[in-house]
Structure formats: structure tokens, C-alpha cells
C-alpha positions as CSV (number, residue, x, y, z in Angstrom):
1,M,-19.1,-29.2,15.4
2,N,-17.3,-28.1,18.4
3,R,-15.6,-24.7,18.5
4,L,-12.1,-26.1,17.6
5,S,-13.4,-27.9,14.5
6,K,-15.1,-24.7,13.4
7,F,-12.0,-22.5,14.0
8,A,-10.0,-25.0,12.3
9,L,-12.4,-24.9,9.1
10,G,-12.4,-21.0,9.3
11,L,-8.5,-21.1,9.1
12,L,-8.5,-23.5,6.1
13,I,-10.8,-21.7,4.3
14,T,-8.9,-18.5,4.9
15,I,-5.6,-19.8,3.8
16,G,-7.1,-21.2,0.6
17,L,-8.7,-17.9,-0.2
18,A,-5.5,-16.1,0.7
19,G,-3.6,-18.5,-1.6
20,T,-6.1,-18.1,-4.6
21,A,-5.9,-14.1,-4.1
22,M,-1.8,-14.6,-4.4
23,A,-2.0,-16.8,-7.5
24,A,-4.1,-14.1,-9.4
25,D,-1.5,-11.8,-8.7
26,T,0.8,-13.3,-11.2
27,T,0.3,-14.3,-14.9
28,E,2.3,-16.3,-17.3
29,K,3.5,-14.0,-20.0
30,S,5.9,-14.2,-23.0
31,V,8.0,-11.2,-23.9
32,T,10.5,-10.7,-26.6
33,G,13.2,-8.2,-26.5
34,N,16.9,-7.6,-25.9
35,L,18.7,-8.7,-22.7
36,E,20.8,-5.6,-20.9
37,D,22.6,-5.5,-17.7
38,A,20.7,-2.8,-15.8
39,Y,23.9,-0.8,-14.6
40,C,25.6,-0.5,-18.0
41,Y,22.2,0.3,-19.8
42,G,20.9,2.3,-17.1
43,T,24.1,4.6,-16.2
44,M,25.5,4.9,-19.6
45,G,23.3,3.8,-22.2
46,A,25.5,0.7,-23.5
47,K,24.2,-1.9,-25.2
48,G,24.5,-4.0,-28.6
49,A,26.9,-6.3,-29.9
50,G,30.2,-4.6,-28.8
51,H,28.9,-4.7,-25.0
52,K,28.1,-8.4,-25.1
53,Q,31.0,-9.4,-22.9
54,C,30.7,-6.8,-20.5
55,A,27.0,-7.5,-20.2
56,I,28.1,-11.2,-19.8
57,K,30.3,-10.2,-17.1
58,C,28.3,-8.3,-15.1
59,A,25.1,-10.5,-15.2
60,S,27.6,-13.2,-13.8
61,A,28.6,-10.9,-10.8
62,G,25.0,-10.6,-10.1
63,I,24.3,-7.1,-11.8
64,P,20.5,-7.3,-12.8
65,V,19.1,-8.2,-16.1
66,T,16.7,-6.2,-17.8
67,L,14.6,-7.4,-20.6
68,I,13.6,-4.3,-22.7
69,E,10.6,-5.2,-24.8
70,K,10.8,-5.1,-28.4
71,G,8.8,-2.0,-29.7
72,T,7.9,-0.4,-26.7
73,E,11.2,0.0,-24.4
74,K,9.3,-1.3,-21.5
75,S,11.7,-2.9,-19.4
76,Y,11.1,-6.1,-17.3
77,I,13.6,-7.2,-14.4
78,L,14.4,-10.7,-14.9
79,L,14.1,-13.0,-11.6
80,P,15.4,-16.8,-11.3
81,N,12.9,-19.1,-10.3
82,K,14.3,-19.8,-7.0
83,D,15.1,-17.3,-4.0
84,A,18.8,-17.0,-3.5
85,S,19.7,-18.6,-6.9
86,A,21.3,-17.1,-9.9
87,L,19.8,-16.5,-13.0
88,P,19.9,-19.3,-15.7
89,Q,22.9,-19.7,-17.8
90,D,20.9,-19.6,-21.0
91,V,19.8,-15.9,-19.6
92,I,23.6,-15.0,-19.0
93,S,25.0,-16.6,-22.1
94,R,22.2,-14.3,-24.4
95,M,22.9,-11.1,-23.1
96,E,22.6,-8.3,-25.7
97,D,20.6,-10.6,-27.9
98,E,17.1,-10.7,-28.9
99,V,15.3,-13.6,-27.3
100,T,11.9,-14.3,-26.2
101,V,11.4,-14.9,-22.4
102,T,8.3,-16.8,-20.9
103,G,7.6,-17.2,-17.1
104,K,5.4,-15.7,-14.4
105,E,4.9,-11.9,-14.1
106,Y,4.6,-9.7,-11.4
107,N,4.4,-5.7,-10.9
108,K,4.9,-4.3,-7.6
109,N,4.9,-0.6,-6.9
110,G,5.4,0.1,-10.9
111,T,8.0,-2.3,-11.7
112,E,7.6,-5.2,-13.8
113,Y,9.3,-8.4,-13.1
114,I,9.4,-11.9,-15.0
115,V,10.2,-15.2,-13.0
116,V,12.2,-17.0,-15.9
117,E,10.9,-20.4,-16.9
118,S,12.2,-20.5,-20.4
119,V,14.5,-18.3,-23.0
120,K,14.3,-18.7,-26.6
């Protein structure tokens, strides 16, 4: 095996191991809780049925959507399944409702994220 072949094989193994490590950083998760717009909920504590239309407007404008887990008050920032795209309409239309969100979970610097795959 010549040097170039050995280098290429080593590079392929390294890339494969890096992909495995990145995949291990994510897990599929389902979380049940309420959908809140991060601005009103975070700054004013606004939530509930009376805030639904405002939350829909904020989420439609691109304000981050937070899922507050039922019974724990743990929060997750919801992300679309593709970069530079909006959250799915089934998230936005269900603001202030109790839902179950399923998707890949990420944790970076103590912040929890879920990439939305389904909402029920």
C-alpha cells in the first residue's frame, strides 16, 4: 500500500469516527409541555389561553419558541429541521397549547434544544 492510499484510508477512518461522535451527541426525544413564545414568557411571564394570539404572532415573526416541559418547568428551545427555515406551521398554530414534540435533542452550554420532527 503506497503512502497516498494509507493517507486516504486514515482520512476516511477519521471522518467516520467524527461522524459517529457527532451522532452520539444527539438523541431522539419526546417531550410533553406548553408552547410559549420566548419573549413574552421570558420578559413578562405572559402565558395561557389569553395570550395565544400574541404568541402566534410572535412565533410567526421569528421569536424563538420554547417548550416548557409539563411537571418540571424545564425548557427546550425548538428548532426547525432545516437551517434558515421557519418552524413548522403545526408548532406556530398550537402556541400556548399542551403538545408532545418529538425530535433530536441537543444540549450546548446548558441550553436544551429540540429539532422538531413531529408535534401531537
